[in-house]
N, C-alpha and C positions, 0 to 999 in steps of 0.2 A: 504494500500500500504506500502511496505517496506520503511523504512526511512534510508537513507544512511548518513554516517558521518565519523568521524576520531577519533583517540584517543586523550584524553585531552580536553581542552576547558572549557569555563565557561558560566554561565547564568546570566549576569547582568540585572538589570532593563532596559527594552528596550525603554520605553518612547514614543513608536510609536503611541499610542492612541491620543497624542496631535495633530498630523497633518495627520494621515493616511487617514482620511475621507475628507480632504480638497482638492478639485480638483485643478489642475494646473491653475494658474491665471497669465496672461501675465502682466508684469510690465515694463513700459518704463522709461528709465533713466531721471533724472532731470537736471543734469549738464554735465560737461565735462566727457568724457570717457578716460580711461587710458588702453591701450592695452600693457600688459607686453610682452617683446620680448622672454621671457623664460617661456612658459606655459607648458613645456614638459621636459622630460629627454633628455639630449643630448645638442648639440650646440644651442645657442640662434638663433632666427630668425634674418634676416638682413633687416633693413628698406628699402623700395623702394619708399617711399614718403618723401617729405620735408615740412618744415614749409611754410604755405600758400597754399598748395595743397588742392583742394576740393576732397573729397572721397564720394563714394556711398555705400549703403548697399550691402554687399557681395563682395566688391572690395578687392583684395589682397593688403595689405599694408606692409607686410614683407614676404620675401621668406625664405625657409628653409636654414639654415646655414651649411648644410652638409647632409649626408645620414641619420644619426640619428638626425633628427631635424624636424620641422614642420612649415609651413607658418601660418601667422596670417591674418585674414580678418576683415574688419570693420563691425560693427553691426548697425551702424547709418550712415546717410549722414551728412556731415559737413565739417569743415575746420581744417586742421592739425595746431595745435598751436605750436608744437615743439616736440622734443624727449628729455626726461629728466628722471632722476631716480625717482622711486616710491617705496613705501614700499610694501613688500610681506608678506604673512601670516607667513612665517618663521622668520620674523624680519629682513631680509636682504633687500638690495636695488637692484633694477633691472631697466634697461632702459625701458621706455615705450613710445609709440606713443600717444600723447595727442590730442584728436579730440574734437572740439567744436561742439556739436550736434545742427543742424539747425532745428530739429523737423519735417523735411519734409519726412524723411525716403525714399528718392528716391533711387532706386535700380539699380544695373547692370542687364543686361539680363542674367539670369542663363543659362548655357549650357544645351542643350537637348541631352542626350546620347542615344545611340542605345538601343533597347530593351535588357533586361538581357540575353535572349537566344542567342543574336548575339555577346555579349561581350566576349572577351577572358579573362583568368585569369590576365595576365599582364596589360590589359587595365583597369580592375577593380581596381587593385592595384594602378595604376597611378591616377585614379579618386579619390581614397581615399587619396592618398598623396596630391594632389592638393587641396582637401577639408580641409586640416589641421586637420584631425581626429587623436586624441590621446586617450590613455586609460583614460576614463572619470570617472573611479572609484576612482581616487586619484593619481595613480602612474604617469600618463601622458606619457607613453611610446608611441612613434609614431607608429600608427597602421600599416602603410604600411611596416614598418620594421618587425613587428611581423608576417605579412602575407607574408613575403618573406623568409621562411626558406631555408636552404641549400638543403634539399631534400624534396621538397613539396609532392612528390608522396608517402612519408612514413607517412604523417599526416593522422590519421584515426579518430580523434575526434575533433570537434569544440565545445567548451563549452561556452555558454552564461552565464556569472556570474550574475544571478538575485537573489542571496541569500540575499543581503543587510543585512548582519548580524550586522553591526555597530549600536549600540543603537541610537534611536531618528530619524535616517534618514528614510525618506519615499519617496524620489524623484524617485527612481527606481520602487517602488511599484505603485506610481501614473502613471508612464509611462506604466507599464504592464497593469494596469487597463484601462487606457484611449486609449492606442495605441497598443494593443496586435498584431494586424494585421501587423503593421509596424515593430515591433520587430521581428516577424517571417519572414517577407519579408527581413529584414536585414540579418537574418541567412541564408536565401536562397541565398543571394548575396555571402556570404562567401563560402558557399558550392559549388557555381559555380567555385570558385578558386580551391577548393579541392573536385572535384566530387566524389572521392572514399571515402570521409570521412562521418561520421555520425554526425548530430547535436544534442547536448544535451542542453536544456534550464534548468538550475539548479535553483530551487526555494525552499526556506525554507518552512517547513510545517506550519508556522504561517501566511502564505499568500495563503491559499487554494483557495480563490476567484481569485487571480491573476493567479495561476496555472491553474485553470479551464478555465479562459478566454483565456489563451495561448493554452490549449489543444483543444479548439474549432477551433483554427486557424490551427492546425497541423493534423487534422483528416485525411486529404487527402495526408499528407506527410509521406511517409514510411521511410524517412531518417532523420526525426527530432523527438526527444522524449522530453517531458517535464518530468523532474525527480524531485521528491519531496525529499528534504533533511531534516534531523533533524535540528530543530532550536537550534543553538548553536554557540557561538562566539569562534574563528574566522572562521566560515564555509565558508566565501567568500574569505579567503586568498588563493592565487593561488595554493600553494602546497597542502593545505588541500582540496581544491575543486577538484583538479585532483584526489586525492586519494579517496575522497568520491564518485565521479561519475564513475571512471574507475578502481579503485583499484591499480593504478600505483603510484609509489613513485619517487619523485625527491628531490635533495638536493640543497644547495646553489651554487654549481658549475655547475648546469645543468639548461637548459632552458626547458619550457614546450614541445618544439619541440623534445627534447631528449626522452620524453615519448610519442612522436607521438601525441601531443595535442597542441591546440591553445586555449587560453582563452581570451575572450573579455567581458568587462562590458556591462550591459544592455543598458545604454545610448550610448555607443560606437556603439553597433549593430544598434540602432535606427539611429544614425548619418550616418552610412554606407548606410542605406536605403535612407535617404534624399539625400545623395551625388549622388548615382547611379540613383535613380528614379526621383529626382527633380532637380539635379544639384546644390544643396545648400551646401555651406561650413559650417563649425562650426562657428556659430555666436551667438548662444543662448545655455543655459543649464538650467536645473531645479535645484533650490536651495531650500532646506527645511530650513525655518527660524522658530526655535522652542525653547523649554525650558520653565521652569516655570517662567522666568523673562519676557517673551514675552506676550504682551496683547492678540494677535490673531495669534497663530501659523499657518503658511501657507506653501504651495508649490508654488513657483514662477518660471515662465519662464522668465529669465532675459537676457538682452543683455550682452555679454562678455564685460568687461571694465567698467561695472556699479560699483558704489561705495557701500560698505556695509552699509553705513549710510542710503542710500535710501531704502534698503531692510528692515531695522529696522523700518523706518517710515511707510512703506507700511503694515507692520504687526501690526500696532497700537502703535508702540513704546514700551517702557519698562513699565510694570505695577508695577515693583519694580526694584530698582537699582541692576544690576547684579553684583555678586561677581566674576564671571568668564564668559568670552566670548570665544568660541572656533570655529575656522574655521574647519568644519568637525565634526566627532563624538567624544564622550568623550574618546574613547579608543586610537585612532590613530590620532586625530586631533591636531591642533596647537593652543595653547592659545594666544589670541591677547592682546596687550597692547594699541592698537590704531585701531579704526574702519575705518580710512581713508585708506582703502585697496581696490583695484579693484578686481572684480570677474574675474576668468579665466575659461578655459575649464575644469579644474578639481575641481572647487568650488562646492561641493556637499551640504553643509549645513552651517548654522550659528547657533550655539547652545549657548543660553544665560541662565545661571544658577544663582539662588539667593544664592547658597551656594557653596563654593569652598572646597570640602571635602579633597582634597589633601593637601591644606594649613593648615587644622585644625589638622593634625596628625604630631607628631614628631617621626621620625624613631627611632626604638630601635634595640637592638642586635638581630641577628638571633637566633631563638630557635630550629633550626634544625627539624622543624615539617614535612618537605617534601611536603607541599602543593603546592609549586611552581613547583616542579617536576611532581606532579600528574596532574596539569592542562596544562603543557607546551605541545603545539601541535608539537613542534620541537624535543621533547624527549631529551632535554639537561638539565643541572643542573644550573638553573638561579642563585641561591644563591651563588654557588661557582664561577660562571662566573663573577658575580658582584664584588666579593672579588678580583678576578684577575684584573678586570678593575680598581678598586679603587687603587690597588697597581701598576698599569701600567705594569703588567706582561703580555706582548703580547704573549710570547712563550707558557705559560700555558693556556692563553685564547684560542689560536688557537688549542692547544693539546686537550682541553676539548670541542671542537666543538662549540666555541662561534660564529663562522660565520654561523652556522645553525639557529640561532635565527631569527625569522621573525618580531620581534619588535611589536608583537600584544598587549602586555601589560597585558596578563593574569596573569603573575607572580606577578606584582605589585598590581593588583587588589585583588588577593587572600591572599597576605602576611599579617599575623596577626601583624607582627612587623612594617608594613607600610614602609618597605625599598624601596628605589627608584631603584628597580632592573632593570627594562626596560631601564630607563634613563642611568644608568651606562653602561649597555651592549651596548646600542645604540651608546654611545659616543666612546667606544672602537672600535666597528665595523667601525665607520666612520674614525677613525684614521688609522686603518689597511688598509681599502679600499683605502684611500688617498695615503698611502705609496706604495701600489701595483700599482696604476695608474701611479705613477712617475717612476716606474722601466721600 
């Protein structure tokens, strides 16, 4: 089969063999749970419970704070201890609803929706909104917003991002292997919103068994295709995925809808299935706990709000003191200085490494080798953009298309001088975007 891809990209060690064959195992929390009010892009959720209130599994405890926002639901039953700031994976503080788990897991009665055939597009979008579904691949964009484009009739591709190109992560792979029917059912739900569109389930060709499992589920579906993509990082980045699957290109000023596409992560599509067919909101997610510092790498189904410390313990603890712990993957994840952090809807992995390769190298002068340009999927000039960023030259940074960087980290990975290219560019982009929002 033809392998689809994009220009640029890299092939880092993927480390997936550590956990890919470990089935999903449910882990129950041990202590209090902390539900961050900002687990998504947009306005934080607004608490609708108070200290002393008793909550049940599946109960909404915070409602959306605006259109681009998402509600939060309890994943355990227990008592609200308060609302207080908690540490996030980015090192910032965010208000969280603290719930003391009573260990009973008493649940609300989940709503029973009409059969899919009887639901309208707007009704499905409202179900997804109430279920608190966001992009669970890492970005956390509220899914009901993504599924509400200005011109829905023009959407002709729904792409399920099952590439999972980030090294070490295997949570999506296990979902495809263990629940292929539900992933496909979630795709059918989205296609009910956009009946004129075609569904594409995009899987990298290092997951042939997962692709085959999905193909068995779409044999009778003439509007859903499982597409095998070339294994390459960042194949799962939105712009690169759209180009690889449809040949259409978008830039930083465009949305996928401008290319008549909608892209949703594998776990997001699964969550859509659960919301529509089972009436269940987002209360759990799969987290890959892995790395050479972990005794027993695993894929855990965890309650949102669980503490990272509990996941480390469930994976057998550290077999060697880690030099670096990352929330997410090594390319785009966030290094942690404290494990007292709650899991959220977007927590995909906890990577524990015995060696911090980044800290071991001292950056040197650029040798103008051009390797960063060669691997850049955004087709920009990373070394030059980093120079502009370090000089705080916003005008030249924008002129040389610095805002087209997708912050994938390919340039920093390949740079023989070990320059912190991505970090410099990312910082400048953040400054510019912040100024634009204020205008």
